[in-house]
Structure formats: structure tokens, C-alpha cells
C-alpha positions in Angstrom: 7.7 -23.2 7.5 4.4 -22.0 5.9 3.8 -18.3 5.2 0.6 -16.2 5.2 1.0 -12.7 3.8 -1.9 -10.3 4.4 -2.1 -6.8 3.0 -5.0 -4.6 4.1 -4.9 -1.8 1.5 -4.7 1.9 2.7 -4.7 0.9 6.4 -3.7 4.1 8.2 -2.0 3.1 11.4 -3.5 6.0 13.3 -6.8 4.1 13.3 -5.3 1.1 15.0 -5.3 0.6 18.8 -2.0 -1.3 18.6 -0.3 2.0 17.4 -2.0 4.2 20.0 -4.9 5.4 17.8 -4.2 9.2 18.1 -7.5 10.1 16.6 -10.9 11.3 17.8 -12.5 7.9 17.0 -12.0 4.8 19.3 -12.0 2.3 16.5 -12.7 -1.3 17.4 -10.1 -3.8 16.2 -10.3 -6.8 18.5 -8.8 -9.3 16.1 -5.8 -7.1 15.1 -5.4 -6.5 18.8 -5.3 -10.2 19.6 -2.9 -10.8 16.7 -0.6 -8.1 18.1 -0.6 -9.9 21.4 1.0 -12.8 19.6 3.1 -11.0 17.0 6.1 -8.7 16.9 4.9 -5.1 16.3 7.2 -3.0 14.1 7.0 0.6 15.3 9.3 2.2 12.6 8.1 0.6 9.4 7.8 2.7 6.2 6.2 2.3 2.8 8.5 2.4 -0.2 7.1 2.8 -3.7 3.6 4.2 -3.9 0.7 3.7 -4.8 -0.9 0.2 -5.2 1.0 -1.8 -7.8 4.4 -0.2 -7.2 4.1 -1.3 -3.6 3.2 -4.8 -4.8 6.3 -5.1 -6.9 8.2 -4.4 -3.7 6.2 -7.0 -1.8 6.4 -9.7 -4.5 9.6 -8.9 -6.4 11.8 -7.1 -3.8 12.6 -4.2 -6.1 12.5 -0.6 -4.8 10.6 0.4 -7.9 9.8 4.1 -7.7 13.4 5.2 -8.6 13.1 3.5 -12.0 9.5 3.4 -13.1 5.8 4.1 -12.3 3.0 1.6 -12.2 3.8 -1.5 -14.2 4.1 -5.3 -14.5 6.3 -7.9 -13.0 9.4 -7.8 -15.3 10.9 -10.8 -17.1 14.0 -10.5 -15.0 12.1 -10.4 -11.6 11.9 -13.5 -9.4 8.3 -13.4 -8.2 7.7 -14.5 -4.7 5.1 -17.1 -5.7 7.5 -18.6 -8.3 10.4 -18.8 -5.7 8.0 -20.3 -3.2 7.0 -23.0 -5.6 10.7 -23.7 -6.3 11.1 -24.2 -2.6 8.4 -26.8 -2.6 5.5 -24.7 -1.4 1.9 -24.8 -2.8 0.9 -21.2 -3.5 -2.4 -19.4 -3.5 -3.6 -15.8 -3.9 -7.0 -14.6 -2.6 -7.8 -11.0 -3.5 -10.4 -8.5 -4.5 -7.6 -6.1 -5.6 -8.7 -5.7 -9.3 -5.5 -3.9 -10.3 -3.7 -7.2 -10.5 -5.9 -8.0 -13.5 -5.8 -4.7 -15.4 -3.8 -3.8 -18.5 -0.3 -2.8 -17.5 0.0 -4.7 -14.3 0.3 -8.3 -15.4 2.6 -11.0 -13.9 1.6 -10.7 -10.3 -0.8 -13.7 -10.1 0.3 -16.0 -12.9 2.9 -17.9 -10.8 0.5 -19.1 -8.1 -0.7 -22.7 -8.2 -4.2 -21.1 -7.7 -5.8 -17.8 -7.3 -9.3 -16.5 -6.5 -10.4 -13.1 -7.6 -13.5 -11.6 -5.9 -15.0 -9.2 -8.4 -16.6 -5.8 -8.1 -14.5 -3.4 -6.0 -14.0 0.2 -6.9 -13.8 0.6 -10.7 -13.5 -3.1 -11.5 -14.8 -3.5 -15.1 -17.4 -6.1 -14.1 -21.1 -5.3 -14.4 -22.7 -3.1 -17.0 -26.2 -3.1 -15.5 -28.3 -1.5 -14.2 -28.1 1.2 -16.7 -29.2 3.8 -14.1 -27.6 2.9 -10.7 -29.0 4.1 -7.4 -29.0 8.0 -7.7 -28.4 8.5 -4.0 -25.3 6.2 -4.1 -24.1 8.0 -7.2 -24.2 11.3 -5.3 -22.4 9.8 -2.4 -19.7 8.5 -4.8 -19.5 12.0 -6.3 -20.1 10.5 -9.7 -22.3 13.4 -10.7 -19.5 15.8 -9.9 -16.9 14.0 -12.0 -14.7 16.1 -14.1 -15.5 14.2 -17.3 -17.2 11.2 -18.7 -14.3 8.8 -17.9 -14.2 9.8 -14.3 -18.0 9.4 -14.1 -17.7 5.9 -15.6 -15.1 5.0 -13.0 -17.3 5.9 -10.1 -20.6 4.7 -11.6 -18.9 1.3 -12.2 -18.9 0.7 -8.4 -22.6 1.6 -8.1 -23.4 -1.0 -10.7 -21.1 -3.6 -9.2 -22.8 -3.4 -5.8 -26.4 -2.8 -7.0 -27.4 -6.3 -5.9 -25.7 -6.1 -2.5 -27.9 -6.1 0.6 -26.7 -3.1 2.6 -27.9 -5.0 5.8 -25.9 -8.1 5.1 -22.1 -7.7 5.4 -21.5 -11.1 3.8 -22.2 -9.4 0.4 -19.2 -7.1 1.0 -15.7 -7.6 0.0 -13.8 -8.3 3.3 -16.3 -11.1 4.1 -15.6 -12.8 0.8 -11.8 -12.3 0.8 -11.1 -13.5 4.4 -13.7 -16.3 4.5 -12.3 -17.8 1.3 -8.8 -17.5 2.6 -10.0 -19.4 5.7 -11.6 -22.0 3.5 -8.3 -22.4 1.6 -6.5 -23.0 4.8 -9.1 -25.6 5.9 -8.8 -27.5 2.5 -5.1 -27.3 2.1 -3.6 -27.8 5.6 -2.2 -31.2 4.6 0.3 -29.8 2.1 3.8 -30.1 3.5 4.5 -26.4 2.8 2.4 -23.6 1.5 2.4 -19.8 0.8 -0.9 -17.9 1.0 -1.2 -14.3 -0.1 -4.4 -12.5 1.0 -4.7 -9.0 -0.5 -7.8 -7.2 0.7 -8.6 -4.0 -1.3 -10.5 -2.7 1.7 -10.1 -0.3 3.6 -9.6 1.4 0.2 -12.3 3.8 -1.0 -15.2 3.9 -1.8 -15.9 4.0 2.0 -19.2 2.4 1.4 -20.1 0.2 4.5 -23.0 -2.1 5.3 -24.6 -2.0 8.7 -23.7 -2.1 11.5 -20.4 -0.5 10.5 -21.9 2.4 8.6 -23.5 3.7 11.8 -20.9 2.6 14.3 -18.9 5.8 14.4 -21.4 8.5 13.4 -24.7 9.9 14.3 -25.4 10.8 10.7 -27.7 8.9 8.4 -25.2 6.9 6.4 -27.5 7.0 3.3 -27.8 10.8 3.3 -26.9 11.7 -0.4 -25.2 14.9 0.8 -22.6 12.9 2.6 -19.6 11.5 0.7 -18.1 8.0 0.6 -15.7 8.5 -2.3 -14.0 11.8 -1.9 -12.0 13.4 -4.7 -8.3 13.5 -4.0 -6.9 16.9 -3.1 -7.2 19.7 -0.7 -10.3 19.6 1.5 -10.6 23.4 1.5 -10.6 24.2 -2.2 -11.4 23.0 -5.7 -13.3 19.8 -6.7 -12.0 18.0 -3.6 -13.5 20.6 -1.2 -15.5 19.1 1.6 -17.4 20.6 4.6 -16.2 19.7 8.1 -19.3 17.6 8.4 -18.4 15.7 5.2 -14.8 15.1 6.4 -16.0 13.8 9.7 -18.4 11.4 7.9 -15.6 10.1 5.6 -13.5 9.4 8.7 -16.4 7.6 10.3 -16.9 5.4 7.3 -13.2 4.6 7.0 -13.3 3.6 10.7 -16.3 1.4 9.9 -14.4 -0.3 7.2 -11.4 -0.9 9.5 -13.7 -2.6 12.0 -15.4 -4.6 9.2 -12.1 -5.8 7.8 -11.0 -6.7 11.4 -14.1 -8.8 12.0 -13.4 -10.9 8.9 -9.7 -11.0 9.4 -10.7 -12.8 12.6 -11.9 -15.7 10.5 -8.3 -16.4 9.4 -7.1 -16.3 13.0 -9.9 -18.6 14.2 -8.9 -21.1 11.4 -5.3 -21.0 12.5 -6.4 -21.7 16.1 -8.8 -24.5 15.1 -6.3 -26.2 12.9 -3.4 -25.6 15.3 -1.2 -24.1 12.5 0.6 -21.4 14.5 3.8 -23.4 15.2 4.4 -24.1 11.5 3.3 -20.8 10.1 4.7 -17.2 9.8 1.9 -14.6 9.5 2.6 -11.1 8.1 0.0 -8.3 8.3 0.7 -5.0 6.7 -0.5 -2.4 4.1 0.9 -0.7 1.1 0.4 2.9 2.4 -2.0 5.0 4.5 -4.6 7.5 3.4 -5.2 11.2 4.0 -8.5 11.7 5.7 -8.3 15.5 6.3 -4.8 15.4 7.9 -2.6 18.3 6.9 -5.7 19.5 4.9 -5.6 16.6 2.3 -7.8 13.8 1.2 -6.7 10.6 -0.5 -3.3 10.0 -2.1 -2.9 13.2 -4.1 0.1 15.4 -5.0 0.6 16.2 -1.3 3.9 15.9 0.6 4.7 12.4 1.9 3.7 12.9 5.5 3.8 9.8 7.8 0.0 9.5 7.4 0.8 8.0 4.1 4.3 6.7 4.6 4.6 5.2 8.1 2.7 2.0 7.9 1.7 -0.9 10.2 3.7 -4.2 10.2 2.9 -7.1 12.5 4.6 -10.4 12.1 4.1 -13.7 14.0 6.9 -16.2 13.7 7.2 -19.3 16.0 10.9 -18.5 16.7 10.1 -15.0 17.9 11.2 -14.8 21.6 9.1 -11.7 22.2 5.4 -12.6 21.4 3.5 -9.4 22.0 6.7 -7.4 21.9 7.7 -4.4 19.8 10.8 -3.3 17.9 12.0 0.1 16.9 14.1 -1.3 14.1 13.8 0.8 10.9 12.3 -1.3 8.2 10.8 -0.9 4.7 8.0 -2.5 2.7 10.5 -4.0 0.3 11.9 -6.1 3.1 8.8 -8.3 3.2 10.0 -10.1 0.1 13.3 -11.4 1.5 11.6 -12.2 4.8 9.0 -14.5 3.2 11.7 -16.3 1.1 13.9 -16.7 4.2 11.0 -18.3 6.1 10.2 -20.6 3.2 13.9 -21.7 2.9 14.0 -20.3 -0.6 17.1 -18.5 -1.9 17.0 -14.7 -1.9 18.1 -13.3 -5.3 21.3 -11.2 -5.0 20.0 -8.3 -7.1 17.0 -7.3 -5.0 16.8 -4.4 -2.6 15.1 -6.5 0.1 16.7 -7.4 3.4 15.3 -10.2 5.5 13.7 -9.4 8.9 14.4 -12.9 10.2 17.3 -11.7 12.5 14.9 -9.2 14.1 12.1 -11.8 14.4 14.5 -14.3 16.1 15.8 -11.6 18.5 19.3 -11.8 17.1 19.6 -8.1 16.6 17.6 -4.9 16.8 19.2 -2.7 14.1 18.1 -3.3 10.5 18.5 -0.3 8.3 20.3 3.1 8.4 17.8 4.6 6.0 14.5 4.0 4.2 13.5 6.0 1.1 9.9 6.3 -0.2 7.9 8.2 -2.8 6.1 8.2 -6.1 8.0 7.8 -9.4 8.8 11.2 -11.0 8.0 13.1 -7.9 9.6 14.4 -4.7 11.4 11.9 -2.5 11.7 11.3 1.2 14.3 9.6 3.5 14.1 8.7 7.1 16.6 7.4 9.7 13.9 6.4 12.0 13.9 9.7 14.0 14.0 12.4 11.4 12.0 12.4 8.1 13.5 14.6 5.4 11.3 15.8 2.4 13.3 16.6 -0.7 11.6 18.5 -3.6 12.1 17.8 -7.2 12.3 20.3 -10.1 8.8 20.6 -11.4 8.7 19.7 -15.1 12.2 18.2 -15.1 12.8 15.1 -17.2 12.1 11.9 -15.4 13.0 8.6 -17.2 10.9 5.4 -16.8 12.5 2.0 -17.4 10.7 -1.2 -18.4 10.6 -4.0 -20.9 7.2 -2.7 -22.1 5.5 0.7 -22.6 3.9 1.1 -19.2 1.2 3.4 -17.8 2.7 6.8 -17.1 -0.3 8.1 -15.1 -1.9 5.4 -12.9 -5.0 7.6 -12.2 -6.2 7.7 -15.9 -7.5 4.2 -16.2 -9.8 4.9 -19.2 -7.5 7.1 -21.2 -5.2 5.6 -23.8 -1.4 5.8 -23.0 0.4 8.1 -25.4 2.9 6.3 -27.6 6.5 6.8 -26.6 8.2 7.8 -29.8 11.5 8.7 -28.3 12.2 5.6 -26.4 15.6 4.0 -26.5 16.7 0.5 -25.5 19.7 -0.4 -23.4 21.1 -1.9 -20.2 20.2 0.9 -18.0 19.3 -0.9 -14.7 21.9 -1.7 -12.1 20.2 -4.8 -10.9 19.8 -6.7 -14.2 21.7 -7.0 -17.5 18.4 -7.3 -19.3 17.9 -4.5 -21.8 14.9 -2.3 -21.2 13.2 0.6 -22.8 14.0 4.1 -21.4 11.5 6.8 -22.1 10.9 10.3 -20.8 8.1 12.0 -18.9 8.3 15.0 -16.5 8.6 15.4 -12.8 5.7 16.5 -10.6 6.7 18.4 -7.5 4.8 18.0 -4.2 6.5 20.9 -2.2 8.8 23.7 -3.1 11.4 23.5 -0.4 13.1 20.8 1.8 11.3 20.0 5.0 12.5 18.2 8.1 10.5 16.7 11.0 11.6 15.1 14.2 8.9 12.4 14.4 9.9 11.3 18.0 9.0 14.7 19.4 6.6 15.7 16.7 4.8 12.5 15.4 2.1 14.6 13.7 4.8 16.4 11.6 3.4 19.8 12.4 6.7 21.7 12.9 9.1 22.0 10.0 12.7 22.2 11.3 14.5 22.6 8.0 15.5 26.2 8.5 15.9 25.9 12.3 18.2 22.9 12.2 20.3 23.4 9.0 23.0 20.9 10.3 20.4 18.1 10.6 18.8 19.1 7.3 22.2 18.8 5.6 22.9 15.4 7.3 19.6 14.0 6.1 20.2 15.4 2.6 23.5 13.5 2.7 21.8 10.4 3.9 19.4 10.6 0.9 22.4 10.8 -1.4 23.9 7.8 0.3 20.7 5.8 -0.1 20.5 6.7 -3.8 24.1 5.7 -4.4 23.7 2.4 -2.6 20.6 1.7 -4.6 22.4 2.6 -7.9 19.8 5.2 -8.8 20.0 6.5 -12.3 21.8 9.8 -13.0 18.6 11.6 -14.1 17.3 11.2 -10.5 20.2 13.3 -9.2 19.5 16.0 -11.9 15.8 16.3 -11.4 16.2 16.3 -7.6 18.9 19.0 -7.8 21.5 16.6 -6.3 23.8 16.4 -9.2 26.5 18.4 -7.4 26.3 16.1 -4.3 
């Protein structure tokens, strides 16, 4: 069996027709819709470790990483998916414009592929240094001139330089066109291999929400080049501080996000067309998902800030085609987690699944052998609040702000993934030892502090309240207690470190 894994970064499922599209914009996604007609649609799928690279360690190493460390590399004791696929006889390829793979502190994700192709220039990719003075109107739309300091300005101005030569009327200059068309080319040129694994990681629909025509005008009556409108909003509350936006600006951001969704969908269709033309469906599993969603004004937030983990961020799309699926175009309510993709891909490739991972193969669901998969799914950022769901209820558990939070790795990793241009402070109090339950390899353990996202526990019934607008924590104390106990059960089953219990106030559980 061949495997194609496709991640479309920051793809909020509320913008997808296949998930009901409960928003004010009727976003056109004809290719995702036609894929859904063939695939099994997972209705209760959740992110795990956020944001970008923590999610990819779950995808590509099967480790529920946020309980032990923040943003970091593949560890020496991991079994990367690409390496395992090669061991099972597959030719492997990565096609991506996700520049974080190639930054300091996140190595090891691409090195095991037989080949990789990196499309340069997205977001703050350190690529082009000219023109010295980028387009001033685009800089305003990127909010570069409002940056809090010179490093933040450099990050936003980098994008303006990277796309300075792009033709805003020609979508082929933009990133989804390059990523998906080159993935389609790879399929065309490598179809004769007896087995292969293709990973396609599209950084869009990630910000900046800078679209070519016709997508920029598709969902708005505004002039998309009006410098007063914003395509790279600052993370935070939309009603206060540096992240404040007018209702007009929020509506425009949402329209450009929708435009990007449609643009990505158009070029995703190139892969589907190639699978059709080469008649590869009966020998190929295709996985389409994302790492997390993106706040676009929901609950008063923008981006992926220090907000509570509402389902806008955490409940994510997952669609899988497998030739043995007896329900093409069907749906499943089985509770699943991002980390499960790792074991599923290995299972399809007939590669052994390491015993020390947190990943559980979805193949029994895909084959129609059972419907139940997980009793719980946990998700969050390292050193922050934590969430658990049983598929019906989502429980938000706070942490103690400023409480010690230990990171674990074989190297000194980035403690703050947002500060790309700032040096990492040396960890003078690190200690080495066998601290991880899933490996005997010694690692460094070093301390930082917790960052709280809400002050009190929260509880939502997402079946009756999918928008999570009515907190039930005080109204239903028995359910709140049950979900708190479920969180403790999950932490125990994962072998979470003791400091997690202390900083979450669960040490008496």
C-alpha cells in the first residue's frame, strides 16, 4: 500500500462544507468535497500538541509531545515515519513550503526522506534580503509598521521581500500552486516504484492571509489592496491592545482566510486529478488533515494566542481514503487524535509500530471493524493549561500561572516558539537523567514557568453547544468532576511527569 499524507496548516474546519460550514461565508471547496465523497470523514478528531512543530512530532514520530517539551527536533530515540517507511521498502518524499522544518531547533524532520523539495519564501522564511524597501502598502497590511520592536518588524518585512516579485494576478506564483503541483509531478514521475510514501505539507492557509486574484476578491466587496485592511493580524484579543481590529478589519481577515482555503482547494485538486489519471486509488491511502485551527474573531480572539483551547483551535478536520474502507463517503464519530496518524500510516505501509509511542492505528475504523477508538483525547501547549475530551464534553483545566514547568530533550530547545530572532537563554540549571517513560535514553531536564490561559475550570457539552458558548462547570459539578478524573486517567496512562500534576493542581488526585 502507498500512502499520501497531506497537511493543510491552520485549516479551520468551520470553513469546510464537509463539516457544515457554520459561518457567514459560503466557502467554495469543490475538491475537498469530492475527496470527502470518497473518503471516511472523522467528525470527532482533535489536535494534540500545538502549535506547528509539536504537532509534526505527533504526525511523524507518534509522541504526544506537549506534556514533556515545547517546540523542538526529532529526538535520537524517535522512529521517524519516513525512516520506518524506508525500512518497509517504501520510497519517501517530502514536498513542503513549511519553512519551520529548516529552522534552528526543529531539525530531523526531513533528513530521513529519500528526497525532499522545499518551496521558499512563506511567512518569515529567511530567504530574500531585497528589495531594501518593500511595498509600503503591503507592509501596512502586514502590520509591519506597528510591530512591537525591530525583530517583529524584520519577521513581517521578510514576507514582503520574499513575495516582491510575485504577480498578484497570477496564482501560480503563490505557495499552494507550487506545493501541490510539484507533489502531482512527483506522483507522475514515481508511480512505478513498488511502494512509496509522499508527505505534502502546505503552510497555507497559514497567515499572512495574502491572496492573489481571484481569491482576494472572492468573499469581500472591499478593495483587497487597501492598506488600512489587514492580512497579518497580531495574535490576541480583537477588542484591545496591539491586536485590536475594527469589525471591518476582522471581516476582511475572514474573507482572505476563506480565499486562501479556496486557493488551496483548487491546487489540492491537482493531486486528486493525478491520482485519477494514473489510476492509483486502489493502491494508495490518502490522509488529509491539519495541525490546528485558527481564531478569526471567534470568542473575541485572533490567531493562536494565550486563549483558552476552544474547538476552533482544537477540533480539526480529518479525511482518509483507504481502498478497504467499506463506507466511501461515510462518517465516523469515533474519538481520534492527531497522534494517531503516525501508527495509521505505518500500519498501511506494513511497517512495525514502535511499542513506546502514544499513537493508535485507525485501520480498524477504516476497515469498518469497530467504531470506538479512544476514551479520551488530551491537547494543549507545553507549559500551559490542558484540555481533555471524551467526544461529548470538553473540559478546560487551568494551570498555576508562573508554576515550574520542566522541558525534556537531548538538546537545549527553544522555550518560546514565537521569538524567532531572539537568542535562547542558556539553561544553567539543567540536569541529565532518564526522565521519560517512553525511552531509556537520558535527556536534559530544565525549568521554565507555566503560562495560564484561564483562571478556572470550564466545561462544554459540544453536542448541544458546538460553539462552546455556555460554560457548564458550575452548573454540572458531577460532570466537571468526572472530566477532571478523566484528565488524571489520561495523564497516568501517558506516564506524564510529576511536575505536570503539581503545576496543574492535580497532585492530590
